[in-house]
C-alpha positions in Angstrom: -1.2 -27.0 3.0 -0.9 -26.2 -0.6 -1.8 -27.3 -4.1 0.2 -30.5 -3.7 -2.0 -31.6 -0.7 -5.2 -31.0 -2.6 -3.9 -32.9 -5.6 -2.8 -35.7 -3.3 -6.3 -36.0 -1.9 -7.8 -36.1 -5.3 -5.1 -38.7 -6.4 -5.9 -40.9 -3.4 -9.6 -40.9 -4.1 -8.9 -41.5 -7.8 -6.6 -44.4 -7.1 -9.1 -46.1 -4.7 -11.9 -45.8 -7.3 -9.6 -47.1 -10.0 -8.7 -50.2 -8.1 -12.3 -51.0 -7.4 -13.1 -50.9 -11.1 -9.7 -52.0 -12.5 -9.8 -53.8 -15.8 -13.4 -52.8 -16.6 -14.6 -50.1 -19.0 -15.6 -48.0 -16.0 -12.1 -47.6 -14.7 -11.3 -44.3 -16.5 -14.6 -42.8 -15.4 -14.3 -44.1 -11.8 -10.8 -42.5 -11.5 -12.2 -39.2 -12.8 -15.1 -39.3 -10.3 -12.8 -40.2 -7.5 -10.4 -37.4 -8.2 -13.4 -35.0 -8.3 -14.7 -36.2 -5.0 -11.3 -36.0 -3.4 -11.0 -32.4 -4.4 -14.5 -31.2 -3.7 -15.4 -33.0 -0.5 -12.7 -31.2 1.6 -14.1 -27.8 0.4 -17.5 -29.0 1.4 -16.2 -29.5 5.0 -14.1 -26.4 4.9 -15.9 -24.2 2.4 -13.7 -21.1 2.7 -10.0 -21.8 3.4 -8.1 -18.8 4.8 -4.9 -17.8 3.1 -1.7 -17.5 5.2 -1.5 -13.7 5.1 -5.0 -13.3 6.4 -4.5 -16.0 9.0 -1.5 -14.0 10.3 -3.6 -10.9 10.7 -6.4 -12.9 12.4 -3.8 -14.4 14.8 -2.5 -10.9 15.7 -6.1 -9.6 16.3 -6.9 -12.6 18.5 -3.8 -12.0 20.6 -4.9 -8.4 21.0 -8.4 -9.6 22.2 -10.3 -8.9 19.0 -12.4 -12.0 18.6 -15.9 -10.9 17.7 -15.4 -11.4 13.9 -17.9 -12.7 11.4 -17.2 -15.7 9.2 -16.9 -13.4 6.2 -14.3 -11.3 8.0 -12.3 -14.4 9.0 -12.3 -16.0 5.6 -12.2 -12.9 3.5 -15.1 -14.1 1.3 -16.6 -10.9 -0.2 -19.9 -12.6 -1.2 -20.3 -13.7 2.4 -19.3 -10.3 3.7 -21.9 -8.6 1.5 -24.6 -11.0 2.7 -23.6 -10.3 6.4 -23.6 -6.6 5.7 -27.1 -6.7 4.3 -28.4 -8.4 7.4 -27.5 -5.3 9.4 -30.2 -3.4 7.5 -32.8 -6.2 7.4 -35.8 -5.5 9.7 -36.5 -8.2 12.3 -33.2 -9.9 11.6 -32.3 -10.0 15.2 -29.5 -7.4 15.0 -26.8 -10.1 15.5 -24.5 -8.5 12.8 -24.9 -5.1 14.3 -24.1 -6.4 17.8 -21.0 -8.2 16.5 -19.9 -5.0 14.7 -20.2 -3.0 17.9 -18.5 -5.6 20.0 -15.5 -6.0 17.7 -15.2 -2.2 17.5 -15.0 -2.1 21.3 -12.5 -4.9 21.4 -10.3 -3.1 18.8 -10.5 0.2 20.8 -9.6 -1.6 24.0 -6.6 -3.2 22.3 -5.4 0.2 21.1 -5.9 1.8 24.6 -4.0 -1.0 26.3 -1.0 -0.2 24.1 -1.2 3.3 25.5 -1.3 2.0 29.1 -5.1 2.4 29.5 -6.6 -0.7 31.2 -10.2 -1.8 31.4 -11.6 0.8 28.9 -13.3 -0.2 25.7 -14.2 3.4 24.5 -11.8 6.2 23.8 -14.0 8.9 25.1 -12.6 12.4 25.8 -12.7 11.6 29.5 -10.7 8.4 29.1 -8.1 10.1 26.9 -7.7 13.1 29.2 -7.3 10.8 32.2 -4.7 8.8 30.3 -2.6 11.9 29.6 -2.8 12.8 33.3 -1.7 9.4 34.4 1.2 9.2 32.0 2.3 12.7 33.0 2.5 11.6 36.6 4.6 8.6 35.6 7.1 11.0 33.8 7.1 13.4 36.7 7.7 10.6 39.3 10.6 9.1 37.3 12.2 12.4 36.2 12.1 14.1 39.6 14.4 11.4 41.1 16.9 11.7 38.2 19.3 14.5 37.1 19.7 14.6 33.3 23.2 14.8 31.9 23.7 17.3 29.0 26.1 15.0 27.1 27.7 15.3 23.7 25.0 13.3 22.0 22.3 15.7 23.2 24.3 18.7 22.1 24.9 17.1 18.6 21.2 16.2 18.2 20.0 19.7 19.2 22.5 21.3 16.8 21.3 19.1 14.0 17.7 19.8 14.7 18.3 23.6 14.7 20.3 23.3 11.4 17.5 21.3 9.7 14.9 23.8 10.8 16.9 26.7 9.4 17.4 24.8 6.1 13.7 24.3 5.7 12.3 27.6 7.0 13.2 31.1 5.7 14.6 33.4 8.4 11.6 35.7 8.2 9.2 32.8 9.0 11.2 31.1 11.8 9.7 30.9 15.2 12.0 32.7 17.7 11.1 30.2 20.4 13.2 27.5 18.7 16.5 29.3 19.2 15.5 30.5 22.7 14.6 26.9 23.8 17.9 25.6 22.3 19.9 28.2 24.2 18.1 27.6 27.4 18.6 23.8 27.3 22.3 24.1 26.5 23.2 26.8 29.1 20.9 26.2 32.0 22.8 23.2 33.3 26.1 25.2 33.4 28.1 22.0 32.8 26.3 20.1 35.5 23.5 17.5 35.4 20.1 19.2 34.9 17.8 18.5 38.0 14.7 16.5 37.2 12.2 19.4 38.0 14.1 21.7 35.6 14.0 19.1 32.9 10.3 18.6 33.5 9.7 22.4 33.1 11.6 22.6 29.8 10.0 19.5 28.4 6.5 20.7 29.4 7.0 24.0 27.6 8.3 22.2 24.5 5.2 19.9 24.4 2.8 22.8 25.0 4.3 24.7 22.1 4.2 21.6 19.9 0.6 20.9 20.6 -0.4 24.5 19.8 1.6 24.5 16.5 -0.2 21.7 14.7 -0.9 24.0 11.7 2.8 24.5 11.2 4.3 21.1 10.4 8.0 22.3 10.3 7.7 24.0 13.7 5.7 21.1 15.3 8.2 18.5 13.9 11.2 20.5 15.2 9.7 20.8 18.7 8.9 17.1 18.7 12.6 16.3 17.8 13.8 18.5 20.6 11.4 16.9 23.1 12.5 13.4 22.0 16.2 14.3 22.2 15.6 15.5 25.8 13.7 12.3 26.6 16.6 10.2 25.2 19.1 12.1 27.3 17.0 11.5 30.4 16.8 7.8 29.6 20.6 7.6 29.2 20.9 9.3 32.6 18.8 6.7 34.5 19.9 3.5 36.1 18.7 0.4 34.2 15.6 -0.5 36.2 14.3 3.1 36.1 15.3 3.5 32.4 13.0 0.5 31.5 10.0 2.1 33.2 10.9 5.4 31.5 11.0 3.7 28.1 7.7 2.0 28.7 6.1 5.4 29.7 7.5 7.0 26.5 6.0 4.2 24.3 2.6 4.6 26.0 2.8 8.3 25.5 3.5 8.0 21.7 0.7 5.5 21.4 -1.7 7.8 23.2 -0.8 10.7 20.8 -1.7 8.4 17.9 -5.1 7.6 19.5 -5.7 11.3 20.2 -5.1 12.0 16.5 -7.3 9.1 15.4 -10.1 10.3 17.6 -10.0 13.9 16.2 -11.8 12.9 13.0 -15.6 13.0 12.3 -18.1 10.2 12.3 -20.7 8.6 14.5 -18.5 5.9 15.9 -15.7 8.4 16.7 -18.2 10.5 18.6 -19.1 7.3 20.5 -15.5 6.7 21.4 -14.9 3.8 19.0 -11.6 3.7 17.0 -11.8 2.4 13.4 -8.8 0.6 11.9 -8.7 3.1 9.1 -8.4 6.1 11.4 -5.8 4.4 13.5 -3.8 3.5 10.4 -3.8 7.0 9.1 -2.8 8.4 12.6 0.0 5.8 13.0 1.4 6.5 9.5 1.4 10.2 10.3 3.1 9.8 13.6 5.9 7.4 12.5 5.6 6.6 8.8 9.0 4.9 8.5 8.4 2.6 11.5 4.8 1.9 10.3 6.0 0.8 6.8 8.6 -1.5 8.3 6.3 -3.1 10.9 8.1 -1.7 13.9 5.2 0.2 15.4 2.9 -1.8 17.6 0.0 0.5 17.1 0.6 0.5 13.4 0.7 -3.3 13.3 -2.7 -3.4 15.1 -4.1 -0.9 12.7 -2.8 -2.9 9.7 -4.4 -6.1 10.9 -7.6 -4.4 11.7 -7.7 -2.8 8.2 -7.0 -6.1 6.5 -9.8 -8.0 8.3 -12.4 -5.5 9.8 -12.7 -2.7 7.2 -16.4 -2.5 6.3 -17.6 -2.8 2.7 -19.4 0.2 1.1 -22.9 0.7 2.4 -24.8 1.5 -0.8 -24.6 1.9 -4.5 -22.7 -1.2 -5.3 -23.7 -4.2 -7.4 -22.6 -6.9 -4.9 -24.7 -5.4 -2.2 -27.7 -5.2 -4.5 -27.1 -8.8 -5.5 -27.0 -9.9 -1.8 -30.3 -8.1 -1.2 -31.7 -9.7 -4.3 -30.9 -13.2 -2.9 -32.9 -12.4 0.2 -35.8 -11.2 -1.9 -35.6 -14.5 -3.8 -35.7 -16.4 -0.6 -38.9 -14.4 0.2 -40.5 -15.4 -3.0 -39.6 -19.1 -2.6 -40.9 -19.1 0.9 -44.2 -17.6 -0.1 -44.5 -20.0 -3.0 -43.8 -23.0 -0.7 -46.3 -21.8 1.9 -49.1 -21.0 -0.5 -52.6 -20.0 0.5 -53.1 -17.3 3.1 -49.7 -17.9 4.6 -47.9 -17.0 1.4 -47.7 -13.3 2.2 -46.6 -13.9 5.8 -43.9 -16.3 4.7 -42.7 -14.0 2.0 -42.3 -11.2 4.5 -40.6 -13.4 7.1 -38.2 -15.3 4.8 -35.5 -12.5 4.5 -35.4 -11.9 8.2 -35.3 -15.6 8.9 -32.6 -16.1 6.4 -30.6 -13.3 8.0 -31.0 -14.8 11.4 -29.9 -18.2 10.1 -26.8 -16.7 8.4 -25.7 -14.9 11.6 -26.5 -17.8 13.9 -23.7 -19.3 15.9 -23.7 -22.8 14.2 -23.8 -21.4 10.6 -21.1 -18.8 11.3 -18.9 -21.5 13.0 -19.4 -23.8 10.0 -18.6 -21.2 7.4 -15.4 -20.1 9.2 -14.2 -23.6 10.1 -10.7 -24.6 9.0 -10.7 -28.2 9.9 -9.4 -29.2 6.5 -8.0 -25.8 5.6 -4.3 -27.0 5.6 -5.2 -29.7 3.1 -7.0 -27.5 0.6 -5.1 -25.8 -2.2 -4.7 -22.1 -2.0 -5.5 -22.0 -5.8 -9.2 -22.8 -6.4 -10.0 -25.4 -9.1 -6.8 -27.3 -8.9 -8.5 -30.7 -8.3 -10.8 -30.1 -11.3 -7.9 -29.2 -13.5 -6.0 -32.3 -12.4 -8.7 -34.7 -13.5 -7.8 -37.2 -16.3 -11.1 -37.7 -18.1 -11.2 -40.1 -21.1 -11.2 -37.3 -23.7 -8.1 -35.7 -22.2 -6.4 -39.0 -21.7 -7.0 -39.9 -25.4 -5.3 -36.6 -26.5 -2.3 -37.5 -24.4 -1.9 -41.1 -25.5 -4.5 -42.9 -23.4 -4.3 -44.3 -19.9 -1.2 -46.4 -19.7 -1.4 -48.6 -16.6 -0.8 -46.6 -13.5 1.4 -44.1 -15.1 -1.3 -41.5 -15.9 -3.3 -41.4 -12.8 -4.6 -37.8 -13.0 -2.6 -36.3 -10.2 -1.2 -33.5 -12.4 -3.0 -31.2 -14.9 -2.5 -31.8 -18.6 0.6 -30.0 -19.9 2.6 -30.6 -16.7 5.7 -32.6 -17.6 4.9 -34.9 -14.7 1.4 -35.6 -16.1 2.3 -38.9 -17.7 4.1 -40.2 -14.6 1.8 -39.3 -11.8 3.3 -41.6 -9.2 6.5 -39.6 -9.1 6.1 -36.9 -6.5 
């Protein structure tokens, strides 16, 4: 739970020890030892409690199907994460850390693809993305061909505002003539009547082709995207409710697919292998819809945020913590060689780092390090139990132990210190 729960455990242990030794010279020391045990033992069972914010990200990833996480990633312990990272480079370590890293990357990629309507794919290869665009295009075509779009007042106002904003941002000499042409075409081709689905599809396809080919011109690309979205909104308003729901779903999948496409346009070995990293997805999501990303109203952005919080790898080299983790394994090698002695010393020294790496990444050890059986009862602020102890020296400074009124449940200086039984 919180600090109070941890202090409560320490208090309970202290009270029990005090009652067993009440009236003897050992009572103050017994209470101190009991309080220490009450605070330390829970951390021995649950060595690395997870804070609430991290737990929320872990829950979101689990719901999305991302479960192949190490104990270090789950708990957020950097020393543990450094040690796990070192095992990836350790010869003869079994490759468990590398296997988990690959599996979690595939799970994360699959979760992102599912938001874009892609089922049963764990790699965002060019073939998978191209097929996804084709499938979504067919959804749009099927829904639009059976609907006539109304050119209503809202569409006219949105188009006029888009054109006005473009003119305000771009000098006349640099304006793309297609913007005005497309605007005129959209507003006049219906001639006051609903625009047939195939005609809407033709206009929208041209807008999207122009947008995709104008990525080097942010103002033009953004204006074309606004025109496209205004058309899609008008088509959605023109559809009956059941069909409008499917249309809205297809639009959401299309936007998510555009985000994935952007994320996979970067460099890197994993990208070439079709694996999406949380960092790349986060950057793409922020670029696509920065306002919605910041407010947590973008599903792809929320997935990226949780992935970034939990899965982001530590630096690979040149850092003191990584060198320290490597040093620990080297120390294990020395201890192993010394313990073996004789002709086996060299073999033991060579095998110890790999065996230590295997042990760290083994199922039982990982499960123990990540367990949260007593997590809710351990304070989120380390050292609270130790600070709450009332050892004889401190007690003397505060007037001594007076019956059961100063029972070491609050740290010295707290106004409740002298009346520990009042919660």
